[in-house]
C-alpha positions, 0 to 999 in steps of 0.5 A: 952241781954240774953247771945247773943254774941256781934256782931263785925264789922269794916269798912274802914274810908272815903269809901263806907263801912261807909254806909254799916256799917249804914245798918248793925247797923240798923239791929242789933238795930232793933233786940236789939242785942249788937254790937261793930264797929271798924273804920279802916284806908284804907290800899290801897287795898281790900285784905289788908283791909280784912286782918284787920279782924284778928286784929279787932277780936283780939282786940275784944277777948281782950276786955272783952266780953264773946263771939263774933260774927264777921260779915262782914260789908256788911251784914244784920241780918234779924232774931234773931240768936238763934243758936249763943245762943246755941253755948255758952253752947257747947264746941265750940271755933270757928264756921264758915260756911264750903262750900260744897267744904270744904272751910271756909267762914269767913263772919260770925265767932263765937268765944268764948273769951278764950286763945284757940281762942286768940292763933288761931287768933294770928296764923292767924295774923302771916300767914296774915303777912307772905302771904300778897298777895299770898299763897304758892300754888299760890291762893290769900291770902284771909282772910278766907283761912288764917284763915283755915290755922291757924286752921289747923296749931294749931287745938287746938280750938274746931271747929263746922260748922255754919249753912248756914243761918248764912253766907247766901251770895247773889249768892252763897247761893241761888244756893247752899242752895235754901231751906235755909231761911237766918238769916244773909244775906251777900249782897256782897257789897264788890264786888261793892267797890273792 
């Protein structure tokens, strides 16, 4: 596969996300990209299900891959993600898109499979357990917020921002980056299934 990271995604069993997974799988197979999908039990709420992300990523980080690219299951890979190939030759442990307001967007996340990444994700899992619903500042404990908190707590893993075309989100990205040609398109199917 010429060094391309393995694409990691998960879906909750017996939910509409199973169909989303089929669409994502087709897009990965069309581009001949390696992938691993995880089927998880529904935890009963959208937020609890999204916090499964950290545990799925930890499983992948321990799974013998050299590097991974987590992608939300309600996404489609439209073009070959060549930037991800370049990351493996750089001193980068984690790469996510950072919005114009400074917030991390966790729909697409690149990880090098190493101890620094595993320690970061371990901290992320602990923060999710500590704040299952609400953060100390009153905001909802979305997985992207708890990931950013985990990195700010540890600051050991080398970070690089991911270009906006790798987390191109219907609605938001069309307004924020109208000039960008998406490579990984996030359809926001989650909004239909909340």
